[in-house]
C-alpha positions, 0 to 999 in steps of 0.5 A: 851123793856129793852132787846132791849135797852141792845141789841142795846146799844153802850157803851161809850168805843165803842163811844170813841174808834170809835172817836179815830179811826176816828181821827187816820184815818184822821191824817193818811190820811193827813200824807200819802198825805203829805208823797206821795207828799214829796216823789214825790218832793224828786224824782223830786229833785233827777232827777233834780240833776241826769240830769239837774245838770250833764248836767250843769256840763258837759256843763261847762267842755266842754266850759272850755276845748274849751276855753283852746284849743283856748288859747293854739292855740293862744299861738302856733301861737304866740310862735310857740312852739310844747308844746302848740300844745301838749296841743291843742291835749290833750285838744281836746282829753279830749273834745272828751271824755267829749262829748262822755260821755255826749252824752252817759249819756244824749242821749236827747242832741244828736239832739242839739249837733249833728252839733258839733259832726260832726264838731268835727269828721271832725276836727280830720280827717283832717290829722295827722300834728299838724297844721291840728288840728288848728281849726279856731276861727269861729269853736270854737265860733260856738261850744261854741255857741252850748254848751251855747245854750244847757246850757241855755236850760238846765238852763231854764229847771232847773228853770222851774222844780225848780219853779214846785217843789216849787209850788208843795211843797207849795201846799203840805205844804198848803194842809198839814196845812189845813189838820192839822187844819181840824184834830185839829178842828174836833178833838176839836169839836168832843171831845167838843161835846162828853164831852158836851153830857156826861156832859149833862147826868151827869148834869141831874143825878147830879141835881137829886141827889142834889135835893134829898140831898138838898130839898128831892124832887124826880124828874125823870131825862131825859134819853139822851143816850143809853149807860152806862149813859143812864142806870144810868139815867134809874136806877136813875129814877127807884130808884126815882120812888120807893122812891116817892112811899115809900114817898107817902106810908109813908105820907099816913100812917102818915096821916091815923095814925094821924087821927086814933090817934086823936080821941082816944087821944081827948077822953083820954084828955077829960076823964082826964080833967073830972077826974081832975076836980072832976066830978067823985069824989074828987081828992087829990093833988097827983092824980091831979099832976099826972093827970096834967102830963098826960094832958101835955103829951097828949098835947105834943102828940097832938102837934106832931100829929098836926105837922104830919098833917101839913106836910102831908097837905103841901106835898099834896098841897101848904098851903092856904094863906091869904095874907095881908100887915103885919108889921114886928115889930108887927110879931116879937113882937107877936112871942116873947110874945108867945115863952117867957114862954119857954125862961124863963123856960130855962133862955134864954134872948130874944132880938128883933131888929125891923126895922126903918122905919117900914117894911111892908111885904106881908104874911099870919099872922098865917103861918108866926107866925108859921115860927117864932115860929118854928125858935125861938123854935129851937133857945131856944131848942138848946141854953144853959141856960144863952144864948141869942136869937136875932130876927130881920128884915131889908130891903134887899139891893135892897129894894125888900124884908124883911129879918128876922133873928133868931140868937142863941148862941148854939153849931152851926151846922157842915158844913157837916150837913147844907145841910140836916137841912130843910129835913123832920125828919132830926135831928143831931145824937148828939141831938136825945137822948137829945132834943125833936122833930122829925125834922119837924119844919124846913121842915114846915117853908121852905114850908111856906116861899117858898109858900110866894115866899120867901126863907130860909137859914142858916149861922152857924159855929160849936161852934159859934151858928146858924142864920136862915134867911128867906125873904118875899116880901115887900109891893111895894106900901109902899116901 
């Protein structure tokens, strides 16, 4: 199966390359279409200039030449000077050359100008005398009319072709604009989809890593693709499975060790008690003092085993809770009474801030006492002699829960370490050799609070102490 996945895997690089090539192909197709259409428009424009514009200019020159012939002819008739006849001859010769050049350049005009060509030829063959070249006004007007008709027809053609070019240009611009918008839209949509898919896979892996780092929970992530991210997700799942198995093996080992050690430890404690109490003979003060130290260490070891057993049972299932309505002030007072000897031995002042009016919560008495004792014990443990520990409770702003706070004046917790304090066995490197404990109290407290439907968090600044907080639901009927 893994070999098949590797064989058919399409890498992210290939996917991005294919997508980029697709966008390039779409852009190239749109650009090519615009280029071809613009090339056609330019070719038609050149044809319009080469044909219609030249015909327009030729017709204008022919008309101007005829008007010059007519003007000089009238001058000759009035003034009877041969110089005007010379002008007539020159104009007629120029007219003939222009006419022939126009017909040679634009053979399509021959049918329209054929009558004019014939009449012009007849006029030139009447005789060699200047008077024979004096064409009547009707003939000139007829020629002007034919040239004007050719010119009007050419202008209509020019207008039609210009309209066509304009329509084709607008169509090309419209299609190009649509193609551009389509390319941009497709590129944006495709890029967003690819980014969404990549972020989806990365988000699953990121959440899995955060859960391990924050809560220590080891959950597999969904494998969404068959590329490098899919391989990464698979590798993460394999790692998570190995971590889960190792965690289970460690939990089983701790549970087994706790059970196996508890029995001989109980026997040792009972034996020490019997010896200390003089059951087997008189014990002097020095021996009794050492037996008391031994019993204290046995009790310390028993408490550690009890915590390990608690963690093991919490990992196996949620704690069994006997939920009842409890007054927050009573819970705080009870916890302070139990922790006061430890505070007195370290010269730590305890201060309570109880809520007014009463703040009833739904909780299990024994488990909640354990949470308060864990937090108070840590606060005393990490406070310097002469410091103060404050415990308080108050309603939340939305009146839906009660918030308990335990505040100390210790060294505080560095921000980089705060994400790990609720994990099992975590202890800051600076206190591992100077402060007792194995880092289970906060993990147990977190499990108990969350089993109540509450949450636990901390606010701390290095060098300015720490404040551990947890919330519990209020008794709604009494709010």
